Structures are given as C-alpha cells and as structure tokens.
C-alpha positions in Angstrom: 0.0 0.0 0.0 1.4 3.4 -1.0 1.3 6.4 1.2 -0.7 9.4 0.0 2.5 11.4 -0.9 3.5 8.8 -3.5 0.0 8.7 -4.9 -0.1 12.5 -5.2 3.4 12.5 -6.9 2.0 9.9 -9.5 -0.7 12.3 -10.4 1.7 15.2 -10.7 4.1 13.3 -12.9 1.7 11.4 -15.1 -1.6 13.2 -14.8 -3.2 9.8 -14.0 -4.5 8.8 -10.6 -3.2 5.8 -8.7 -6.4 3.7 -9.1 -6.5 4.4 -12.8 -2.9 3.4 -13.1 -3.5 0.1 -11.3 -6.3 -0.7 -13.7 -4.2 -0.2 -16.8 -2.9 -3.0 -19.0 0.9 -3.5 -19.0 1.1 -2.0 -22.5 -0.8 1.1 -21.4 1.5 1.5 -18.4 4.5 1.2 -20.6 3.2 3.9 -23.0 2.6 6.2 -20.0 6.2 5.7 -18.7 7.6 6.3 -22.2 5.6 9.5 -22.6 6.8 10.8 -19.2 10.5 9.9 -19.7 10.6 10.6 -23.5 12.6 7.4 -24.0 11.8 4.1 -25.5 11.8 1.3 -23.0 13.8 -1.8 -24.1 16.0 -4.6 -22.8 19.6 -4.1 -23.9 20.8 -6.7 -26.3 24.3 -6.8 -24.8 24.8 -7.5 -21.0 26.8 -5.0 -19.1 28.9 -7.2 -16.8 29.8 -4.2 -14.5 26.2 -4.2 -13.4 25.7 -7.9 -12.9 25.4 -9.0 -9.2 27.9 -11.4 -8.0 25.8 -12.8 -5.2 27.2 -13.4 -1.8 30.7 -11.9 -1.7 31.8 -14.5 0.9 30.8 -17.3 -1.4 32.5 -15.6 -4.4 35.8 -15.3 -2.4 35.4 -18.9 -1.0 35.5 -17.5 2.6 32.4 -19.4 3.9 33.3 -21.6 6.8 31.4 -24.5 8.3 31.1 -25.2 12.0 33.6 -28.0 11.5 36.1 -25.6 9.9 35.7 -23.2 12.8 36.1 -25.9 15.4 39.2 -27.2 13.7 40.7 -23.7 13.6 39.9 -23.2 17.3 41.4 -26.6 18.2 44.7 -25.6 16.5 45.1 -22.5 18.5 47.5 -22.9 21.4 45.9 -21.2 24.4 48.2 -19.6 26.9 46.1 -19.2 30.0 48.9 -17.8 32.1 48.7 -14.3 30.6 
C-alpha cells in the first residue's frame, strides 16, 4: 500500500490517478512511462557485466566456513592461559 504522498506524486508526474494506473494494462503502463520519460523502454541486447550482481561476496571469495572448519581452527590455537 502506497502512502498518499506517493499517490499524489504519481498524479503530478503522469496526470493519472493511482487507481486508474493500477487498472491499466501492461502495454498502457509502458506507454505512459515512455511518454513521461521521453525514452523508448527496451531490454539491452548486450549484457553490461559491470552491473551484474555477484551474489554473496563470501561465497565468491570462498570464505564461507562451516562449523567443522571453525572448530578445527579453534582446536589448532595454542591457548596460553597464564597471561
């Protein structure tokens, strides 16, 4: 549910009320957006790899540890309790 400020902004930008916009077909919505932005909406034919998400950075860097890995690392630490 949108707040009233957003609904009012839709009317200012497009001249169409929120309820009318919701009832439009996808093609009509596209036409309204193209008229507002003065640009043709399209999907680029070539993928820009700078914008592609890489997912979880820890997985990409292979830095994910399991509980067994953590336990193994902790068991290898030599604890000096005298300090």
